[in-house]
N, C-alpha and C positions, 0 to 999 in steps of 0.2 A: 505493500499498500504507500503510496507516495505521498510526501509530506502533504501537499494541499488538500488532497482527499480526507486525510487523516485529522486536520485542521476543522474542516467542514464536520467532519463525523462528531470530532468531539465537541463542537458548536452544538450541534444539534443535541446529543445528550444531555449538557448542560440545559441548554433553553428549556427542554422537554422537564427536566428537572424544576426548573425555575417555574415553568407554568402551573404544573401539577402542585407545587406547595406554595402556591400565591391560594390563600385559604377564601373563602367566601366570606366577606366581610358583613357583620349584624350591627350595621353602625347606626341604624336608627332607633337601638332598644331604647325604649321609654325610661326604663329606671336608672338610666345614666344622667339623662339630662332632669334640670334644674333652673330654677329662674336665675338668668344672670343676676349678678348680686353685688355689692361692692365689698369684698372679702375684707378680713382683716390681715395682719401683716402676718403671714405665713409662718410656721411651724416645723412643719415637716414637707422637706424637698427633694424630690428625688431626679438624679441626673441619668437620663436613660441614652447611653451612648451606643458604644461599640468598640471592640479591639483594635488596637494602632490606628486610631483616627483623630488623635491629638486631645483625645480625654482627661488625661492626665494633667495636662495643663487646666483645660476647663474645670475640674475640680479643685484647683488649688484656686481658684476666685473663692471658696469655700473653706478650704482646710485653713488658708491665712486668715481667719477671721475667730477672733477669740471667742465670740460668743456662739460659735457654731459646734456641733458635736458631728466632728466630719468623718466617715468611713469610707473606705476605698473599696469597695468589689466586697462586700461580706457575704454575698449569697451566691460565692463559686460553689457550693457543696450543698447548696439548699436542694429540697424535692419539691415539696408544697411551697412552690415559690411566693405567690402571692399571699398568702396566709404568715410565712415566714418575715415576709418583708414588714407588713403591717404590725409583727411583734414587735419589731426594731422600733417602728417608729413609734410606738407604746413604752418603749423605753425599756421592754422584757428582753434579756440577754442572756438565756436558759437555755438556747438552741445549742446542743453540743457539737452542731454542724457549722456553728461560726467559728469555732476553736481552730487553731492551726496544729494539725495532724505531727507536726515536729515538736510542737513545743504547747502542751494544754495550759499554761498560764496565760496564753496570748490570743484574740482574734487575729483570724488571717490579715495580711497585708499590715499589722499593727506600725510598720514603719514607713507607712503611708498616709500615716493620720497623727496631727501635731497633739491632740486631745489623748489617743491611745499612747504616744511615743512618750509625753511627757507625765501622764499619771500611770501609777502601778497600781492596776486593778487586777491585783494576783495576789496570794498568800502561801504560805508556807517555803522550805529549803528550794531555792535558785528559782523562787517566785513558779512555782510549779501548778498551782491550782488557779484557777478566772474566780474572781470575787464577783458574780453578777449583780449583786447587790451595791456595790461600791458604782459601779457603772452605771447602774439605775441613777442612782441617786446624783451625780453628776449630770447625765443626760436630761433630768427634770429641771435642770436649772439653766438647759441649752435649746437652741434652735437646733433640730435634727436634718443632717443632708447625708442621704446615701448616695453613693455612685453604682450602678450597674452597668453590665455589657452583655448580660442575658437576654437572649430572642425570645420573650414571651409576650403576653397579651396585654395590652393596654386595658382591655374591655375588663378582663377578669380582674385586674388590678383596683380598678375602680369600682368595680362592683363591690369589692373585698374590703376596700375603705369605705364606701358608704354605709356598708352593713354593720361597721366598727364605729362609724362616724368620727373618723380621722381626715381632718382637712388638711388635704394631700396637694401639692401642688408638682406639676412634672415638667421638666426641662428636656426637649426632646433635641438631641445632638446628630446633626448630619453630616458626611462628610463624600467629598468627589472620591468612587469606587479607585479608580486609576491608583493615587497615592495609599491609600487604605491596601489595595493587592501589593503593592511595592514595599510599603513598611512590614507588612505582615511575610513576605517574603526575605526581606531582608533579617527578620528577627529568627527566621528559620525555625520555627517553634510549631508551626501548623504545617502539615505534609500536603494536604490537597489543597493546594493555594486555589485553585480556578472554583471547585464545588466549595469551599467555604466561602468566596467573595460573592459565589451564588445566593446561598444564604443569606448573607449580609445585606447584599441589595433588595432580595425577596421581602426580607423582615422589615427594612427600612421604608420601603417602598410603601408595605400595611402600614406604618407607624403613621408615614406623610398622610396618606390617604385617610386614615382616620382621622386626624387632624382638621385637614381639609373639610372633611365632610359632615364635621362635628362643632360650627362655629359657638353652639350652646356650650361647650365646655373650653372655650377661650379664656376664660378666667382662669382655669386649672391647668392648662396644656400651653406651654409656647414652643415655637419651632425656633432654632437654633442652629445655623453652619457654621462647621470649622473656619470657612473660608472669611465670612464678617466678622468674626472674633478677631481671625489673624491680621486682617485689615487694620482694625480700629479696636484693639482690646479694650483701652479705656473706656472709648463710647458703649461698647455693646455690656461689658461690666454695670454700666452705670443702668442701660436700660434693662438688665437683668435682676438688678436690685430693687429698680423700681418696679418691676412686673410684683415681685413678692414682698414689695412694701418694707425693704431693708435701708438703712443708712449704710453706705458703704465706707467700711473703716480704714481709718487714714493709711494706716500700713499697707491697705492693700495697691494704690495708687503708686508707690514705689516699687513694691515688690513686680507691678506689670511694668515698671518701667527697666526696671533689672532685668527680669528674666525674659523680654522681647527684643534684646538687641544683640544677641548672640546667643550662636547652639554650643553647648557643653552638657556632661551627664550623661553619652552616649546613649545608646538606643532606648532606656527607659526613663531618662531626663526629662526635667518640666521646661529648662531653659533652651528657646529658642529663638531664632532669627525668623520672628513671626512672618514679615512682609514674604521673606524669601521661600518660606514653607508652603507658600499657595500655589506656587507653578514650578519649582525646581524640581517636579515629578515628570514634567514634560521631556527634559533632559536626559533622565534616567529612564525610563521606560523603554523595551523595544518594540520595533513596528508590529510583530507577531502578537506579544504580550497588549499593546493598546486595542490592536484590531478584536482579541478574543474579549476583552473585559467591555471594550465598547457593544458588542455583540451580546454578550451573556447579560448585560445591566442595563441594556438600551432605555428600557420603561423607566428604571430608576432614575438614569441620568439624565431623561428627558422631563420628567416630571419636577425635578428639581433645577431644570434650567442649567444644568452643565453642558460645558458644549462637546460636543463629539469630535 
């Protein structure tokens, strides 16, 4: 089989997967709709992002806020996802899936959270046991922000939040699929790069469609792209904080200025020349790679007005 036939065959397989996995949305569910009201300042915020999308920098807009209890992807091992996330928003830290398998005294990704890293929520020799009561006590004094990269249902989460009477705001974070693909490939952690990016595009397109078709939920959902954040980080940060009705902490301005001028910290760093990050993928991606991603993710890229 020559190369061109293989490429066409491969695209057909991936495109078929992409079409099959696009779920039939149930976007007019009456139980999710509520009168648009002037909501109070947010107490619970979910950053709904994706793997290798610039989401670590996005999360730092909240991690740098001392009034926030910020958790970086605490849901990696959750099974009943929506229920477990709402437990966290209600300051319940008793789920054993929260804990780092290599260190039961710590929540996963403790080093990515200022509040976890600077407070010892553990007991015993060598901090061997996590003390959920200590974490709960501090959590109830702060605003809660969680970051996730899970491909889950917005509808299910909103239904669970409404059932539990949790006032939840969700920031939906999107990025062009081509640099996402390259970043995942360069991190060398996900073997099936094309199938993986197909899953990303399908899930994020579903989120985008949910947002567009549910204007009655726009007081709880906000649409945000990486590109706009990278282009004007301080302006976008102000708009995000306005949406959740918080004051921007003074230290955040200086942090943004310091961490958007040059790239450092390696693959998982949060310091980037933000403007350069927007388009540098164009000089790094191969012609065949771009053709495949453009084809696999055509609907997603078109819906979000990314240039093909």
